[in-house]
Residue, then its C-alpha position, 0 to 999 in steps of 0.5 A: x500499500x503506498x504510505x499517505x505521510x511519508x515518501x521512500x525514494x530508492x537513488x540506486x543503494x540508498x534508500x531516502x524515507x522522508x516523512x511527509x506531514x510539514x504542516x504539523x512538523x511530522x509529528x507522530x500519528x498512529x497513521x505514520x508510525x505504522x508506516x514508518x514500520x512497514x518501511x523499515x521492515x521492507x527495507x531491511x529485507x532488501x538485499x541491494x539497499x545499503x543504506x538508508x536516510x531517514x529525513x523529515x519534509x519542511x522546516x521540522x524533523x519531527x515534533x513529537x506527537x500530533x496534537x490530535x493524536x494527544x487528544x484522542x489518547x485521552x479517551x483511550x483504555x488502559x489497554x488502547x494505551x499500551x497498545x497505541x505505546x507498543x506499536x510506537x515502540x515496536x516501529x522505533x526498534x524495526x528502525x534500531x534493528x534493521x540491518x542496515x545504516x540508518x543516517x538521521x537528517x535532523x533541521x528545525x524540531x526533533x522533540x519527544x519522540x523525534x529526538x527518540x528517532x534520532x536515538x535509533x538512527x547508527x549516524x545523525x547529522x543535524x543542521x546548527x539550528x537544530x534543537x532536541x528535547x525529551x519534553x513529554x514531563x512538560x505535558x504531565x507524560x513520561x519518555x518511556x518507549x524512547x527511553x531503551x534507545x535514549x539511554x543506549x546513546x547518551x548513557x542515563x546520567x545526560x538521560x535523567x538530566x534532560x528528562x526530568x526538566x524537559x529542556x530542550x537543547x542545542x545540535x551542538x549539545x546533542x553532540x556533546x552527549x553523542x546524540x549527534x554526531x556532527x553539526x553542519x550549516x543546514x545548507x550543507x546538511x544533504x553535501x554531508x550526509x553524501x559524504x557519510x553515504x559514500x563511506x558505507x558504500x565503500x564498505x562490505x555490506x555483510x559486515x555493517x550488517x554484522x556490526x551492527x547486530x554484534x554491538x548491541x550484544x557485546x555492550x550487554x555481555x559480560x566480559x568473559x563472554x564478549x571473547x567466544x562471541x567477538x571471535x565467533x563473529x571475526x572467524x565466520x566474517x574473515x571465512x565469507x564470501x565478502x570477507x575473503x573478497x575485501x581482504x583479497x582486493x586489499x592485497x591485490x590492491x583493487x576495489x572490492x566487488x561490493x565498490x563495482 
């Protein structure tokens, strides 16, 4: 089914997913959440997609929850609220676990769930006028569904400091705490994204997929568990077709097949 609230455009090996509700700062509603979930699940299974760029149309990346959606939640039962929250969590997990690198292109507001989206992107480039915030507490609610991803990205101490006040913070501050990786002028956003994409396309697709799956496991494993976990991962990759091709290409001073 053709999505209503986002566009998915293929540009060779790059998929560009753009939230398309600029009139409400690309705020979440149930439809947008479902469409994002479906898009990332589909893209995860497409072997010729090697990078995904997540963006928002207009002046904002994502302003959080849609006002009408929040108003409707006042009439929902506890069980209905549970399912609503589960849908948001499943969408974030679909982005977090997609076996392709996800690059966040962020301008303007990235508040509440928009900050959560930034947290599940692997690489985030923000314009110097972008701003973030775990603003849920200002509304009497909690940044709950986004917290596993935000804490993994910025740590518990920063999450407490920012979520308990609900304060907005700049792209430069987001960079100092690890939420954002690069801050550029807005007119330089696309050039920065393309530079990162070029780097990704020069790397082994399976190497990236294996690393993306491995790193969270290493982060949550004990010190002793990491020995076999990491040894098995590198041994399997070295003996894989791409591992063999990459090493041979390096030794033979040529480009590997995935760059052809």
